C-alpha angles and dihedrals in degrees: 000000000000092000121026134180128204102214137037106228139084095316093050091049091052092051091047096048094043092049093050091044092052094050111274115133114242087238090065092057126079126190107200105206142071110254111108087189111054093205095056098103097042093044092056092050091049091050092049090050095045088235116171104174134030123247087227125088141233097292093057109090142111105257108114093239125046097237125109095040119216093257089056091050088050092048093048097044095048098033088233123119094200093102093057092050090051090046092054089061095039092251099117121098119177114245117246095237091048097050090045090052091051092049092050092049091051093046093047095047094050095044102252096163092057090056096054103110129194097006090236142076120277112251102175138025124197128191111226118198094214133155093266099033112234146144129261118212126207134184125236089278091054092249113148112253101175149299134259132187094208120028134193118199107217103155095149126222126344124244121305113277122242102171125194117327093012092059090050092051091051088059092056107090091206094064106013095108091055094060108073138165122242089240093052126087110272143158131215118212122214109252093022125125120227136181114215113200122214140020102243127109094276091053094048089050089055094048088059094043091051095049093046089057091055094251126131114253125204107193105207119189135159098214113078091199109040116191124247111216130164095214136032091264131014110299094243090065090062089066124085092236091050091051090048090052091049091052089052089071121087115263092251091051091050091053090049092047092052090051088062100036098046100056112129107291132169135194120244109257123186095212094050091050091052092050094047092046090052091044091053090050091051094047094250099114136053133158125226125187110210142058141273115255102180139014124195137160113280144176093271093038104278137035110206134193118203136190117208125225092262091055097259114142115228121217115254115283129197118235136171097227148333125241115200115211087185098125126210135330103265098198115112087216090066090074109078097211091049094045091052091049091051093048095045098049103026093245107191113252132186121190090345091305123113113247093233128188116250089260088057089254117156111234133250093014102050116094133164094250094046114026126205108189131179121219137185127015093346089063102046090109085074103028106029094201093045094129093059130084089249093049094048091051090051091052093044092053093051093046095047092046090054090050091050091052091048092050096041086234119200100233123229109257120254093248089052092048091049093048092050092048095048092046092052092044092051094050093044091050091051091051090051091051090062094056124086110253114257119225114254114235104192 
């Protein structure tokens, strides 16, 4: 392949659509993974979380060009301008079913399924000197899957995080099934009592889910003053000038900045506030500032010890289960294919993050005539919003443009680009029109 992607999710779809839009033939592009539907992983997480709308905004979608925005697709498909009015005031969030429909239309129209190679996850990557220089990709059994001259690493998130005492409890077979992650399948039972850990968007989702099922929710967080934030990172970092300013910092300063900016934040949602207010009134919701120090089997399922923010130890309480809104392991070393690449080629690492170039290139393997680019969470030290749809699109465009220059690509003409964009937009809008409209929460 001329252009290859390790991964088969949102990042891979952005690289694929951008490459085809710019002028690469689909036959020159290889998606090394197994998902024939690029939204599969995200859709499962959203289902487990009970998520109905995305945190992102109108500009975040899967068409190769930005226009039309998602609110315009929504308005055209449903013959209702409400979405555009909401978007003008940053109050529009694409619905999960709608954005999934658009992604599947784009993938199907451009021939995504035919470009899935290997049917398995990549386990090993080897740099080959050539000529021409390229990368060989192998599965977990070290069987050759394919080769690519330019390669984007878009492996997605690491494993779900169960820090400290929660990880220990998960290893106890007596109680392991009562300690679940917000992104895992779960069920709340009416009359039960659950502790939900964290104050980010996943945790807030679970507060509402728990209360709506008639169960008691104890919202446990360490931060007494959680941040409200519309997007994953401050809005200015979604803009090109903001990303450029961020890249102007030293690598160490960027890591330190992300440590402050990426604390669990959640947007303010009207519906959540109403549910939580009603839950508090009905005795189904209470907040505790502190942390759990011990988890043991108990009469209701679990017996839990807690320490409050001021250091006071709370007597043991009985709960039915614990839901951890602790997200994903953010270490690049948690992804086997990335860890092996780091160990094999002495890729520089700082605080478990790859010391990437400002073009997201992976040293010492990345070179202008054979790019090796990181995308997604493993690259947020360069693009702070890299694990969002908008951030992935930004990275995909830069990577594909570099590949095009290296290959002296004959670019698709403007009329051809416009025709492709309008065709995809029309079919996506039609697909959205057939889906029941999801209630906006902002």
